[in-house]
N, C-alpha and C positions, 0 to 999 in steps of 0.2 A: 843763281845762274839762270840766264835766259837763253833758250835755244829756239831759233825761228826756222820753220820749215816752209819752203816755197811750194807753189803749185807743181813744180817739176821735181818735188821730193828731195831737193837739196837742202841741207841744214847748215846753219851758220850761228855761231855763238855771239850774242850781242855783248860787247864789252864797253863800247863807247856810249856812255849815258848822258853826254853833254848836249847832243843834237838830236832831238826827237824827229826832226824833219828828215834826217838821213836814214830813217828806218826803211828797210826794203818794202816796196809796194806790193810785190807778188806773194807776200807771206800769207799762208792760210792757217797755220798752226803755230801758236806761241806756247812753248812749254817752259813754265817757270818752276825751277827746282830750288827749294829753300831760298826764296827771294829775300833780298835785303830791303830795307825801307826805301833806299834810293832806286832800286830796280822797280819796286811797286809804283813809285811816283813817276818813273819814266814811262811805264806802260799806261798809266792813267793819262799822261799827256798825249801819248801816241793814239790811244783808242778813245779818249774822252769819256772814260767810265771810272767808277770808283772800284779799285781792286780790293777784294776782301782780304783781311789780314789772317794770321794764323789763329788768333783768338776767335775771329768770326767763323772760321771753319768748324770750330768745336761746338757751336751752338746747335742744340738738338731740336729746336722748334722748327716745324715744317716751313713756317713763313720766313724763316731766316736761312733756310737751305734751298728753297725753290721759289724764285720770284723773278719778276721782270722789272727792270729799272733802266730808264733812258734808252729804250729800244734794245737793250741788251738782256739776254736770258742768263740768269745765274742759277747754277745747280751744284749741289754738294752731295757726294756719296762716300760711304765708308768702305774701304777696300781692305782685304786681308793682306797683311805684310808679314814677312819672316815665316812663311808657311813651312819652309824646309827646316826650321829650327824647333827647339823644344819650347820656345816662348813666342807663339804666333800672336800677333796683335792687329788692331785695326788702325788704319790711317785715313784721315779725311782728305779728300781730293775735290777741288773745285773745278767745275767745267763752266766756261763762260762762252756764250755765242754773242760776239760783238760784230754786227753786220755779217759779213761773209767769212769772218775769222773765228777760229776756235782758240780759246785760251785755257790752259790747264795750270792749276796751281797745286803743287804737292810738296810735302816735307818728308817724303820717303821715296823708296825706289821699288814699287811693286813690279813683279816680273812681267805682268801683263803689258806695261808700258814698253819694256825692252822688246817683247815679242812683237808689239804693234809697230815699233820703229823699224825693226828688222824686216818686216813685211810691207813697209810703207811704199816701197818702189813698185810693188806688184799691183797696187790699186789702179783700176781704170781711171782715165782722166775725168770721167763724169762723176767720180766719187771723191774728187779732191777739193770740195768746198768745205766750209766750216761745219755745217750741219751733217753732211755726209761723212766727214772724217770722225765726228763724234759718234755717229751711229756705228761705224766700223770699230772704233775704239771700245765702245761699250760691248760690242760682240766679242772682241778679244778678251775683255775683262771677264765676261760671263764664261767664255770657254776656259779661261784659266781657273776660274772658280770651280767649274765642273771637274777639271783635272785634279785640283786639290781634294775635292770631295771623293773622287774615285780612288786616289792614292790612300786617303784616310780609311775608306771602306775596306780596301784590301789589307791594310795593316791591322784594322780592327778584327778582321776575320782570322788573321794569324794569331793575334792576341787571344781570341776566343779559344782557339785550339790549344794554346799554351795554358790557359786557365783550367779548362776542363780535362786536358790531357788526352792521350791515346789509350783507350781501354786495353788494347792489345799489348801494350808495353807497360810493365810494372816498374817504373823508374822512380827511385826515391828522390824526392825534391828537398831542397834546403828548407829550414824551418820558417824563414822569412820570404819564401818564394811568392806567396799570394800577396803579401804586403807590398812587395815591389811591383807586382802587376797592378795593384790599386793605383799607384802613382802613374803608370802608363794609361790606365783608364781615365784618370783625371785629366791627363794631357790631351787625350782625344776628345774628351767632353768639352774642354776649353776650345779646341780647334773647331768642332762642329758648332759650338755656340757662336764663335766669331763668324763662321760661314753663314749662319742663319741671320745674324745681324746685318752682314754685308748684303745678302740677298734681299733682305727687307728694304734697305736703303736704296738698292738698285731698282727694285720694283717701283718704289715711289718716284724715283727719278725718271724711269721710263714712262710711267703714266703721265707725268708732267711734260716730258720731252715730246711725247707723241702728239701733244695738242698745239705745239707752236707752229706758226704758219710755214716756216722753212721746211718742216717735215711733211705737213699736210699737202704742200705743193709738189713734193718729190715722191712720186709713186714708189720707186724702188726703196728709198730710205724708209718710207712709211711701212712697207711690207717687212723690211728688215727689223724695224722696231717691234712689229707685232710678233715676229718670230722670236726675237730676244725676250719679249715679255712671256711668251709661252715657255721658253726654256727656263726662265727664272722661276716660274710657277712650278715646273716639274722638279727643278733642283731643290726648291723650298720643301716640296712634299717629300722628296727623297731624303733631304737633310733631317726632316722631322722623324722619318722612319729610322734613320741611323741613330738619332738621338734616343729614340725609344729602345733600340738594341743596346746602346751603351748603358742606359739605365738598368736594363735586364742584366747585362754583364756585371755591372757594379753590384746589384743585389745578389747575383749568384756568387760572386767572389766573397762578399761578406757572409753569405750563407755557408760556403765551404770553409771559411775561417772558423765560423761558429761550430761547424761539425767537427773540425779537427780539435778545437778546444774541448768540446763535449766528449770526444773520444778519449782525450788525455784524462779528463776528470773521471770518466767512467772506469778507466784502467786503475786509477788510484782508489776509487771507491770499491771496486771488486777486490783489489789487493788487500785493502783494509779489512774487508769482510772475510776473505780467505784466511788471513793471519790472525783473526780474532779468536777462533777456537784454540789454536796452539798456544796463544798468549794466555788464555784462560787456564789451560792445563798447566803451563809453566808457573802461573801465579798460585795455583792450588798447591803444587809441590814446593813452592818457594816459601810457604808460610812456616814460621818458626814455632810449631807446637811440639811439646815433649812427647806426646802420644800420637804417633803417626805410624800405623802398621807397616807401611811400605819402606820406612827408613831402614829397617833391619832386613829387608828382603833383598836377596842377591840379585834378582832379575828386575828390581824396581827401576833402576836407571834406564836400561834398554826398553822396559815396558813404557815408561813415561815418554821416551823419544818416539817410540812407535805410535803411541796414542796421539802425540802432537802431529806426526806426519799424516796419520789417517784422518784426523780432524781437519787438516788442511786440504787433503786430496778430495775428500767427499764434496765439500762446497765447490771446488774447482770443476769437477766433472759435472756437478749439478748445473753450474752456470753454462758449461759447454753444451749440455743437453738442452737447455732452454734457449740457446743461441745468443746469449748475452756476451759471449767472447768470440 
């Protein structure tokens, strides 16, 4: 699908691909969403450039993601998509500056694009050129990334409280409680990893974008790019700090699981030691010898029971005195 936005912020969906000459002249932004091969060829005829395909966007080489060809600037960045779900992922988006027009090629629907389109009519007229629109779009993308990071941090804080619990409340938790929290920690680790990858690609794009003549000649756009670059650097540092906290939370959860398992093993070990003396007494009196003085003793049975109880109670209180129980 091809959606064209004019300098007056009006949008029109391009359906007729037979006549490139009929393409609106006042278009400043061409948004291509999951374009077909016919739509790619149509835009190539309109702009006189070679439009990168979906496979081209997946190339990780910097020379294939940031380059200038036929007086057009080609840039590709990885954006976080499906951040509100349990399976966030990265989607590659191409940004092309062809003359005074901006072309975006995407195969997903990041929320930042919807936010930018909704606020497009509020842009001043001097910000409605291709390069200026791209600068504003990148600002929206970075703001959305910051929002995702902020939401993730607040949820990680809540998860941390759930893992360590409230010391004032002695609430019994299910046996697999911490195992379930490990899955949540893994999900947040995946999210932060995607955010760091996205911020890294945006940082490289901004560095390249800042050097093109269209930005160098526009003082306001140039200052905006500098501000966005500083924001990306701050977000990257914060994401690294959050990643370290997640690693600590993961190690702490594994440590708590080990403590619980060791406590269970300790209980069984102490129980075996406590019941060992009574077992010894019962074994002695369970031997089948003909000459055993206690066999004819009237108080022999209660004596053996009392001896087994005492032999179990003494180790129990000894362990309590040592603080092992």
